[in-house]
Structures are given as C-alpha cells and as structure tokens.
N, C-alpha and C positions, 0 to 999 in steps of 0.2 A: 870500763865499764860507770865510770862518771860521769860519761857525756849519755849514756843511757839513762843516767838516775836525774842526772839533772831533765834532761827531753823528758823526763815523766814527770815528774817537781811543776815542770813548764805548760804540761795537760791536762793534770789534775789542778793547778790553778785558775785555767781557763775555765773547767766546766764546771768547777764554783761559787763563780759568780749565776753562771746563770742559772745553776741547780733553786738558785736563793732569791733567782728574778721571780717566781710563781709561786705567788703563795699559797697556801692549800687547806679551806676553808673546811670546820664540817657542818656552813652550811648548803655546800656545791653536792647540786643535784637538780632536781626537777621537785616538788612538791602540790601538793594540791589542799584543801581545806579540810580540815580534820573533820571535819563533818560533812564530808564530801565523798563519794564513790571515788575509787579510783579507777582509772578507768583510757584507755586512747582517747577518747576524747573527749575528757574533760573538761568541762568550762573552768577557769581563770585556771589554768595551771601556771608557774610563775619555776623558771629554769635561771638559776642561779649558779656560775661561773665563777672564776677569780677574776674579773673585771668586770659586768656587764648582768644583771639581772633581765628578763626574756617577758615575757607574760601577755597576755593575746592582742589587748589594745596597745604595746608602743614598746620600750624598754629602756632599760638605766642605766650607766658610766659609772660608774667607782668612780672622786674624786678622791677618797680616804675612806679605809678601813677603821678602826680605832675598835685595839682588845682590850677587854678585863673585867675583872667582878662578877667574871659567866657568861655575859654576853658581848657582843659584838656594837659596833656602832657606824652603819653605812651611811658614803655620804657622797648620794647621788647626783645626773645632773640627767635628768629625763625625759626626750621624747618622744609628748602622750601628745595620745588626737584628744584627746579631750584638756589636759591638763598638762602643759608642758611647764617643766621648771626645778629649780634642786627639792628634794627632798631627802628627810634621814629618817632610816631603819633601823630598829635595834633592835636582834636577833636576839633572844635567847633559848639555846640549847635546853629542852628536856630530857633529852636520852637520843639515839642517834639516829632516829626516825622521827621524832618528834622536834617543834620548836616553834616557838611564840613572838610572835612580831608584829610590832609597834609604825605606823608608817605615819610622818607625821611632813608635811608642808610649814613652811616657814609659815607661814599665815594663818597659821591653828594650835591652836593653846591645846585642845585634847587629841591627843590620840588612843584609839581603844585594840586593845592586843585582842590577836587574830589567832589559832593555831594551827597551824599546817603540820601535814603530814609528808611521809616521803613518798614517793611514788613511782614507783619505775616502771611500770605499764606506760605511761605520758609521757615518757622521758623520749626525745627524738632523739632517732638512729641518727649515727657518726654523719650522714649523709647531709644534716639537716632536717631531714621529710620524718614524721610526725612517728612512731612506732606506730606496727597494731599487735591489738592486742591476741593471743591466742585464744576464740572463742571454738572451744567442742563443737566440735555437728553432728546432729543428731542422725542414727542408723536410717537408714530409707528403705521403708520399708519392703522392695525389690530384693535386700540386700536380705534383712531377713531370709527371707525363704529362701535365698540362692542357699545361706548358710545353712539350713538345716540338711541334713541327711533325710531318706526317702524312710519314711518308718513300713517297715515292717508287713508283707496284708496275712491276714490268718489264712 
C-alpha cells in the first residue's frame, strides 16, 4: 500500500511541472480589428498562442510576458518582412472577446491603441489550414420546383 502511494505521488510530482510549464493567457486565440468583419478570409488577423503571435506578414515569439494591473506586456522578437526587430505589445482585456492592444517598436515613442475582437471563424484549423466559413447556400430554382407537390387540377 505504501509503495503504491509513493508511486502515485511521484507520478503527480512529475505531472505538476508539465502543467505549470504551459501558461494560459486570456488573449490566446484569433483576433481581428474590432471595426472589421470576422470572416474566414479576414485581412490582418492575429493569432496568439502561449509562445507566439502570427499574422499575415510574419510572426513574433515571446521573450517575456509580464502581467499586472489588468494588462499584459509582451516583449517580442519578430520576424517580419518589412520591419524585423523587437517590439512590445501591451494588451488590456476589455472583456472575454474584446481587447485593446498597443504595439510599440523600440525606436518609436507613441503607440496608438487598437481594439480587437475575438474571431473564431478566421481561426486556423488544428492542421494549420485556415478554417472555412459556413456560408449558407441559396436553393437552386430546380430544387424549388421538385420540392413542390403537383397542384390538383379542377
């Protein structure tokens, strides 16, 4: 009995660091500018994970994430086509599906806040391919005639 308890404690002790190693942030997910339409092909979509953010023109890996005062400060190392370098994002959650983000390059002094809304339609599929939007198809005119019962003749 004692050996089984010691074995169970060893397994639990090994599992706890693995769980603690994966941080979960409320900003994780796919986001689109709040003034844009959330669609499968939405431009300027940003997808945040626990370790990086990806967007159409590149991606950034987190060097450090600091949390406090209801906001997150993310220090990033970015690989972008037009401006590679270090950036700092400040994210303030305005609700579960709304956030305000300021992105600042080291050389710039003023960063303007941008609002983003969560966008699950544009979220990438687990395999890495973008998700497809569910578009209702319009009924074909031939289908409408086939669905109608014949009218009785007088």
